[in-house]
Backbone bond lengths (Angstrom), bond angles and torsions (degrees), N, CA, C in turn:
res aa  C-N    CA-C-N  psi(-1)  N-CA   C-N-CA  omega(-1)  CA-C   N-CA-C  phi
1 M - - - 1.455 - - 1.513 111.45 -
2 A 1.318 115.94 -48.38 1.458 120.16 178.94 1.502 111.64 -62.00
3 L 1.353 116.77 -36.50 1.463 120.71 178.91 1.500 111.00 -64.50
4 T 1.375 115.99 -41.10 1.463 120.32 -179.90 1.533 110.52 -63.01
5 V 1.348 117.12 -46.33 1.455 120.98 178.94 1.525 112.00 -59.89
6 A 1.318 116.45 -40.53 1.460 120.81 179.48 1.508 110.97 -64.26
7 C 1.347 117.54 -40.92 1.444 120.40 -179.91 1.512 111.38 -66.00
8 R 1.370 115.02 -41.91 1.463 116.49 179.44 1.522 112.07 -67.81
9 T 1.301 116.19 -37.27 1.473 119.55 176.28 1.507 111.96 -62.13
10 S 1.330 116.80 -43.74 1.458 121.13 177.92 1.543 111.45 -61.98
11 S 1.365 113.64 -41.24 1.460 117.17 179.57 1.518 111.21 -65.39
12 F 1.331 117.33 -39.48 1.463 121.14 179.54 1.516 111.46 -64.43
13 I 1.329 117.04 -43.02 1.487 121.13 177.91 1.503 111.16 -62.45
14 S 1.314 116.45 -42.83 1.483 119.96 177.96 1.512 111.39 -61.99
15 F 1.342 117.71 -40.66 1.458 122.37 178.97 1.522 111.03 -62.38
16 M 1.357 115.69 -45.02 1.453 120.24 -178.92 1.521 111.48 -64.47
17 R 1.355 116.97 -39.67 1.461 120.73 176.38 1.510 110.77 -62.51
18 W 1.318 117.49 -44.62 1.461 120.13 179.46 1.513 111.47 -63.12
19 K 1.340 117.23 -40.99 1.454 120.89 179.41 1.526 111.29 -65.14
20 H 1.345 116.70 -41.19 1.463 120.12 177.47 1.522 112.32 -63.67
21 A 1.324 115.83 -40.99 1.470 119.41 178.68 1.512 111.39 -65.38
22 A 1.336 117.34 -40.59 1.467 121.34 179.22 1.501 109.49 -64.22
23 A 1.351 118.20 -41.21 1.470 120.48 178.74 1.487 111.80 -63.78
24 A 1.345 116.51 -39.51 1.465 120.59 179.95 1.536 110.89 -65.54
25 V 1.318 117.32 -40.64 1.470 121.17 177.90 1.513 109.84 -65.08
26 S 1.335 118.14 -43.79 1.444 122.57 177.74 1.501 111.52 -61.00
27 S 1.344 117.44 -43.91 1.452 122.10 179.50 1.530 110.80 -63.18
28 F 1.339 116.17 -38.44 1.457 119.79 -179.85 1.539 111.21 -62.19
29 F 1.339 115.87 -48.49 1.459 117.98 179.67 1.518 112.66 -67.81
30 T 1.351 116.70 -32.87 1.475 118.62 177.82 1.503 111.59 -65.80
31 S 1.346 116.60 -46.04 1.457 120.95 179.07 1.506 110.98 -64.38
32 A 1.323 118.04 -35.32 1.425 120.76 177.74 1.518 111.78 -65.06
33 N 1.340 115.82 -37.45 1.449 119.69 176.26 1.522 111.85 -65.85
34 H 1.332 115.14 -41.23 1.480 119.05 177.47 1.517 111.68 -62.31
35 T 1.329 116.32 -42.11 1.482 119.82 177.60 1.510 110.94 -62.53
36 T 1.309 116.57 -40.35 1.464 120.15 179.07 1.521 111.22 -63.81
37 V 1.372 116.29 -39.90 1.451 119.58 179.41 1.521 109.92 -63.94
38 K 1.326 117.52 -42.41 1.489 121.37 -179.88 1.502 109.74 -62.47
39 K 1.324 117.59 -44.23 1.455 120.92 -179.91 1.537 110.71 -64.26
40 D 1.330 115.19 -39.50 1.461 119.47 178.67 1.549 111.11 -63.77
41 I 1.356 116.47 -37.64 1.443 119.73 178.50 1.532 111.10 -64.45
42 R 1.344 115.13 -44.37 1.458 118.21 179.12 1.527 110.59 -66.77
43 A 1.314 117.56 -38.84 1.454 120.33 178.25 1.521 111.60 -64.30
44 T 1.372 116.21 -40.64 1.442 119.33 178.93 1.531 111.19 -64.55
45 S 1.335 116.13 -40.50 1.476 118.64 178.16 1.528 111.27 -64.20
46 A 1.355 117.09 -41.84 1.447 120.20 178.20 1.535 111.21 -63.68
47 E 1.365 116.12 -38.85 1.446 119.07 179.48 1.536 110.68 -66.71
48 Q 1.314 117.17 -35.90 1.459 119.42 178.55 1.509 110.83 -63.65
49 H 1.338 117.86 -43.10 1.459 120.81 178.37 1.509 110.72 -69.65
50 A 1.351 117.00 -32.66 1.459 118.78 177.53 1.510 113.22 -68.04
51 N 1.338 117.54 -29.43 1.436 120.44 -179.31 1.498 113.30 -83.51
52 V 1.338 117.49 -11.13 1.473 120.76 179.36 1.499 109.26 -77.54
53 Q 1.320 116.62 135.48 1.441 122.07 -179.81 1.560 108.06 -91.02
54 F 1.342 115.90 129.63 1.449 122.27 179.70 1.504 110.55 -115.74
55 T 1.319 115.91 143.08 1.451 123.65 177.98 1.519 109.32 -116.32
56 V 1.323 117.13 120.46 1.477 120.86 -178.06 1.516 109.92 -73.09
57 F 1.319 115.75 130.17 1.460 120.29 177.47 1.522 113.24 -122.02
58 Y 1.375 116.46 -2.82 1.441 120.73 174.94 1.516 109.51 -143.36
59 R 1.348 114.81 135.69 1.462 119.02 177.06 1.524 109.10 -135.98
60 F 1.337 114.11 143.68 1.468 121.62 171.90 1.511 106.43 -106.83
61 P 1.346 119.93 103.50 1.461 121.35 -171.29 1.528 115.13 -64.57
62 Y 1.334 117.79 -17.90 1.430 121.50 -178.33 1.502 115.08 -96.88
63 I 1.322 116.32 13.61 1.454 120.62 -178.98 1.530 111.63 -67.31
64 V 1.339 116.48 -31.05 1.464 120.57 177.65 1.511 109.90 -65.57
65 A 1.360 115.99 -43.15 1.476 118.36 177.37 1.523 111.78 -64.78
66 A 1.317 115.75 -38.14 1.490 119.91 177.97 1.530 109.99 -63.85
67 R 1.316 116.18 -39.28 1.460 119.89 176.17 1.513 112.46 -62.23
68 L 1.348 117.31 -41.48 1.466 122.26 178.80 1.498 110.13 -65.51
69 V 1.322 118.00 -43.94 1.477 120.30 -179.34 1.527 109.84 -65.36
70 S 1.307 117.08 -39.21 1.461 120.21 -179.53 1.514 110.80 -63.35
71 R 1.300 117.41 -42.48 1.492 120.06 179.65 1.524 111.59 -69.83
72 L 1.348 115.95 -40.62 1.464 118.67 178.17 1.528 110.94 -62.94
73 K 1.309 116.72 -39.25 1.470 119.93 177.71 1.531 110.43 -64.31
74 L 1.307 117.16 -36.64 1.472 120.36 177.90 1.494 111.63 -66.50
75 Y 1.314 117.33 -44.22 1.478 122.11 177.99 1.513 111.28 -64.49
76 Q 1.337 116.48 -40.92 1.455 120.12 -179.03 1.526 110.13 -63.99
77 T 1.312 116.53 -44.08 1.465 120.98 178.94 1.522 111.37 -61.68
78 A 1.338 115.85 -45.26 1.480 119.00 178.53 1.508 111.65 -60.00
79 F 1.360 116.40 -40.71 1.470 119.94 -179.51 1.543 111.14 -64.44
80 V 1.348 115.98 -46.12 1.464 119.54 -176.59 1.508 110.90 -66.88
81 V 1.328 117.13 -40.49 1.488 119.75 179.05 1.521 110.91 -66.39
82 S 1.324 117.29 -35.63 1.485 120.40 178.29 1.506 112.56 -66.42
83 M 1.331 117.20 -20.84 1.483 120.23 179.58 1.507 112.44 -78.97
84 V 1.356 118.40 -13.45 1.470 120.50 -179.51 1.515 111.54 -63.94
85 P 1.355 120.71 -52.57 1.474 117.71 177.58 1.506 113.86 -63.88
86 V 1.331 117.01 -31.21 1.479 120.01 176.59 1.518 110.93 -63.29
87 S 1.331 116.46 -45.80 1.473 118.99 179.92 1.523 111.99 -65.72
88 L 1.348 116.38 -35.00 1.456 119.59 177.22 1.523 111.27 -65.66
89 Y 1.329 115.31 -37.52 1.471 119.58 -179.38 1.519 110.30 -65.42
90 Y 1.346 115.89 -46.61 1.467 119.75 179.68 1.518 112.99 -67.99
91 Y 1.367 115.05 -29.24 1.473 117.65 174.97 1.520 110.21 -69.20
92 H 1.319 116.63 -37.63 1.456 120.58 178.43 1.532 112.38 -64.27
93 T 1.326 114.16 -34.38 1.478 117.83 179.05 1.501 112.15 -85.65
94 G 1.347 118.27 -5.14 1.435 122.19 179.13 1.499 115.56 84.67
95 A 1.349 117.85 12.04 1.450 119.92 -178.96 1.501 112.83 -79.65
96 V 1.343 118.89 -26.94 1.451 122.78 179.99 1.536 107.54 -129.30
97 S 1.363 112.96 162.34 1.478 117.71 -177.63 1.542 109.38 -91.06
98 L 1.341 114.07 172.18 1.458 120.81 -179.60 1.526 110.18 -67.26
99 Q 1.309 118.27 -31.40 1.474 120.19 -179.50 1.533 110.73 -63.82
100 I 1.305 117.00 -37.52 1.470 119.63 178.44 1.526 111.24 -65.82
101 C 1.315 116.86 -40.15 1.484 121.27 178.24 1.520 109.38 -63.50
102 V 1.326 116.91 -44.55 1.476 120.93 179.38 1.524 109.55 -63.03
103 G 1.350 117.46 -41.78 1.442 120.59 178.92 1.530 113.11 -61.95
104 V 1.343 115.93 -42.75 1.434 120.59 178.42 1.535 111.05 -64.88
105 G 1.324 116.02 -43.76 1.469 119.67 177.02 1.512 112.98 -61.12
106 S 1.340 115.84 -43.24 1.460 119.65 178.81 1.545 111.25 -64.20
107 A 1.325 115.37 -40.57 1.472 118.82 179.14 1.555 111.16 -64.65
108 S 1.331 116.56 -35.89 1.471 118.57 179.45 1.506 111.82 -69.32
109 V 1.340 117.10 -38.98 1.455 121.22 176.77 1.506 110.85 -63.94
110 L 1.330 117.10 -44.32 1.455 121.71 178.30 1.525 110.98 -63.44
111 A 1.334 117.46 -38.82 1.450 121.48 -179.31 1.550 109.37 -66.30
112 M 1.318 117.98 -40.28 1.463 119.46 179.18 1.518 112.28 -68.36
113 I 1.328 117.21 -35.61 1.452 120.46 176.06 1.531 111.66 -64.29
114 M 1.338 114.35 -46.37 1.464 119.83 178.90 1.529 111.26 -65.22
115 L 1.326 117.37 -35.17 1.468 121.07 176.83 1.527 111.37 -63.89
116 Y 1.331 115.74 -40.60 1.461 119.57 -179.16 1.542 110.00 -63.41
117 F 1.322 117.09 -47.16 1.499 118.78 -178.66 1.541 109.99 -70.38
118 A 1.317 117.98 -37.67 1.482 119.65 -179.96 1.526 112.28 -65.07
119 T 1.330 115.70 -49.00 1.467 118.82 -179.19 1.519 112.04 -68.54
120 N 1.325 116.34 -36.40 1.470 120.23 177.98 1.554 111.30 -62.52
121 F 1.308 115.40 -33.57 1.479 120.31 177.32 1.516 111.36 -76.94
122 F 1.340 117.39 -50.04 1.462 120.14 -174.48 1.559 111.53 -67.65
123 Q 1.336 117.37 -28.68 1.436 119.87 178.01 1.539 113.12 -69.73
124 R 1.292 117.40 -17.20 1.463 121.82 -177.11 1.516 112.38 -99.31
125 V 1.307 118.01 -7.07 1.455 120.95 -179.02 1.534 110.03 -83.85
126 V 1.317 116.29 125.25 1.444 122.47 -179.13 1.536 109.50 -82.59
127 G 1.332 116.47 125.13 1.442 120.45 -178.75 1.510 112.60 -95.74
128 L 1.331 117.31 -36.18 1.459 122.81 -178.74 1.555 109.53 -140.32
129 V 1.324 114.32 142.51 1.457 119.50 172.06 1.503 106.33 -131.73
130 A 1.339 116.60 129.09 1.480 122.13 -177.09 1.515 109.04 -131.98
131 L 1.326 114.50 149.66 1.451 124.09 179.78 1.532 109.75 -111.40
132 S 1.309 117.58 136.74 1.472 121.09 178.93 1.493 111.42 -68.98
133 S 1.320 115.69 162.06 1.473 120.91 -178.63 1.514 112.98 -64.87
134 D 1.340 117.90 -29.39 1.476 120.50 177.08 1.519 112.21 -88.13
135 Q 1.353 116.84 -0.20 1.481 123.77 176.75 1.531 111.72 62.19
136 K 1.320 116.47 31.47 1.461 120.72 178.74 1.532 112.33 -111.68
137 L 1.340 117.76 -22.02 1.454 122.86 -178.11 1.500 110.43 -121.19
138 V 1.315 114.74 148.71 1.470 122.10 175.50 1.523 108.38 -127.41
139 R 1.300 115.70 138.76 1.476 122.07 -179.81 1.515 109.52 -112.58
140 L 1.320 114.80 119.95 1.465 123.41 177.40 1.512 109.24 -104.18
141 S 1.336 117.93 120.80 1.458 122.19 -177.63 1.542 108.54 -110.35
142 H 1.320 115.54 127.16 1.475 121.39 176.96 1.482 109.43 -141.84
143 L 1.334 117.13 175.60 1.454 121.87 -175.63 1.508 110.45 -86.59
144 T 1.350 115.28 155.55 1.464 122.51 172.98 1.535 108.97 -97.55
145 F 1.319 115.10 -178.66 1.470 119.70 -177.16 1.534 110.07 -63.35
146 F 1.338 117.69 -35.29 1.458 121.22 -179.20 1.513 113.11 -91.14
147 G 1.334 118.04 10.97 1.458 120.87 177.00 1.495 113.56 86.61
148 G 1.305 118.84 10.00 1.449 121.18 176.54 1.519 111.83 -83.29
149 R 1.295 116.12 -176.94 1.479 121.62 -179.28 1.511 110.29 -105.21
150 N 1.307 114.91 135.25 1.473 120.87 178.10 1.547 108.01 -126.38
151 D 1.327 116.11 126.13 1.467 121.57 -179.81 1.525 109.65 -103.92
152 V 1.333 115.70 126.33 1.455 121.89 176.25 1.521 107.97 -110.77
153 I 1.332 117.35 114.55 1.449 122.35 -178.21 1.518 108.62 -106.07
154 V 1.336 115.44 119.80 1.467 121.47 -177.07 1.532 108.23 -136.92
155 P 1.340 116.57 160.08 1.456 118.48 175.94 1.540 110.93 -66.64
156 V 1.302 116.64 152.94 1.437 121.15 -179.27 1.534 110.20 -63.05
157 D 1.340 115.76 -37.20 1.463 119.93 -179.38 1.543 113.17 -67.43
158 D 1.348 117.19 -10.52 1.463 120.18 179.40 1.518 111.60 -85.75
159 I 1.312 118.31 -12.27 1.452 122.33 180.00 1.521 110.05 -82.82
160 V 1.332 115.84 129.00 1.453 121.60 177.87 1.539 108.53 -78.46
161 P 1.337 118.79 124.62 1.471 120.02 179.11 1.550 111.26 -58.52
162 L 1.307 116.75 145.68 1.452 120.12 -177.89 1.499 112.12 -65.45
163 T 1.335 116.30 -27.02 1.475 118.54 178.67 1.506 111.92 -70.43
164 D 1.306 118.41 -21.85 1.460 121.05 -179.73 1.553 112.47 -80.74
165 I 1.323 117.24 -13.62 1.453 121.09 178.10 1.497 111.33 -117.43
166 D 1.362 116.79 20.02 1.478 122.41 173.63 1.519 113.60 56.97
167 E 1.339 115.57 44.55 1.447 119.78 176.77 1.549 109.78 -97.52
168 Q 1.306 117.98 144.19 1.410 123.48 -178.66 1.525 110.94 -123.04
169 S 1.316 116.12 149.82 1.485 120.28 -176.57 1.541 112.35 -67.47
170 G 1.324 117.54 -20.22 1.469 120.59 179.50 1.502 112.69 -77.38
171 D 1.310 118.72 -14.57 1.476 121.18 178.62 1.510 111.80 -69.82
172 I 1.330 116.80 145.65 1.454 119.71 179.33 1.522 110.46 -63.30
173 F 1.322 117.33 -45.52 1.470 121.92 176.02 1.504 109.49 -126.89
174 V 1.297 115.58 138.44 1.471 122.75 173.10 1.525 108.59 -113.12
175 K 1.336 115.82 151.39 1.442 120.82 -176.89 1.532 111.54 -84.06
176 V 1.291 117.56 139.71 1.440 125.25 174.07 1.516 108.60 -112.62
177 R 1.328 116.55 107.77 1.455 120.12 -175.48 1.524 110.74 -119.61
178 R 1.334 115.20 158.01 1.473 122.52 177.27 1.503 109.49 -123.72
179 Y 1.323 113.30 150.92 1.480 117.72 177.15 1.533 112.41 -70.53
180 S 1.326 116.92 -29.93 1.447 120.36 -173.60 1.523 113.63 -91.25
181 S 1.320 117.74 -1.30 1.462 119.14 -176.35 1.538 109.99 -145.85
182 P 1.335 118.16 141.66 1.469 120.46 176.52 1.516 113.14 -79.16
183 D 1.342 117.77 -7.51 1.466 120.31 -178.72 1.531 110.61 -66.92
184 T 1.330 114.35 144.81 1.462 121.85 -178.27 1.503 109.15 -122.60
185 L 1.334 117.80 128.17 1.437 123.88 171.66 1.518 109.59 -106.97
186 Y 1.328 115.85 166.45 1.461 119.49 -178.08 1.526 109.27 -127.43
187 M 1.320 115.76 142.20 1.441 122.82 179.87 1.527 109.08 -134.93
188 T 1.300 117.84 135.92 1.465 121.86 179.56 1.500 109.31 -102.86
189 L 1.367 114.14 124.00 1.447 120.23 176.63 1.534 111.77 -91.02
190 R 1.309 115.41 -23.29 1.471 120.36 -179.69 1.513 111.51 -70.41
191 Y 1.364 116.60 -41.86 1.451 120.56 -176.95 1.521 112.34 -107.70
192 G 1.296 117.24 -6.49 1.478 121.27 176.83 1.510 110.69 -87.63
193 H 1.323 114.29 169.70 1.471 120.86 -178.19 1.524 109.72 -124.70
194 V 1.337 114.55 118.13 1.455 122.33 177.95 1.530 107.08 -91.28
195 E 1.323 117.06 113.24 1.462 121.88 -176.74 1.513 112.22 -87.70
196 S 1.331 118.13 -22.17 1.457 121.78 179.17 1.516 107.66 -139.39
197 A 1.317 118.33 105.37 1.449 122.21 -178.83 1.528 110.51 -66.87
198 Q 1.309 116.28 -33.97 1.473 120.41 179.91 1.519 111.49 -64.09
199 A 1.342 116.26 -47.53 1.466 119.93 178.97 1.530 110.99 -66.26
200 F 1.305 117.02 -38.05 1.484 120.05 178.51 1.515 110.45 -62.58
201 T 1.334 116.52 -45.57 1.475 119.53 179.39 1.504 111.01 -64.66
202 Q 1.333 118.43 -37.46 1.468 120.87 179.85 1.509 111.63 -63.95
203 V 1.323 118.47 -33.01 1.483 121.14 -176.36 1.520 111.42 -90.42
204 F 1.343 116.68 -47.20 1.446 121.36 -172.72 1.522 114.65 -105.39
205 G 1.301 117.49 -7.65 1.449 120.73 -179.03 1.538 112.58 84.86
206 I 1.296 117.25 -176.34 1.464 121.93 -179.64 1.518 108.48 -87.20
207 V 1.346 115.29 130.04 1.454 121.68 180.00 1.498 109.40 -104.85
208 D 1.325 116.36 133.57 1.474 120.37 179.10 1.490 111.80 -72.57
């Protein structure tokens, strides 16, 4: 009797283990399919934006110089910060004084602070603004932290008109805001070039 119960118990445990393993395998393939579907949706959306034709109506001619300055500032900061462990090593060996180590450390801190403000400013400057062929989408191009280009594609209706935020054409920089995001970009009308006044007015409204 005891032997029969033990055999049945062992069989039941084996069945439950097999069922659990089968469920885990099924869940794995199901989640993989869901992940694939999500990736396909994002890829389809990206392809739709890639197929849309955009016409540039605003350019900031000095965006290339801003990109160069941003990258040079990044390289400079990396070089100065890399000198901190070197100065500490030579101070430990007695080759340099404590004042030199303090000076290098202070310079690295100052460089990182300046890098933060510089990149925070350059990342917000709009270099190109383009309107889609169906006049429903607008593409805002600005710099990234590493000096690359980042394109933000949003509906035209998402752009807050400049008249609603009290911006004037005489200002060096005007704010570019969206209803769907708290992020603020900056565009210069004094040093920028508007290639199509009609498209500019359609997206940003009439500027005083």
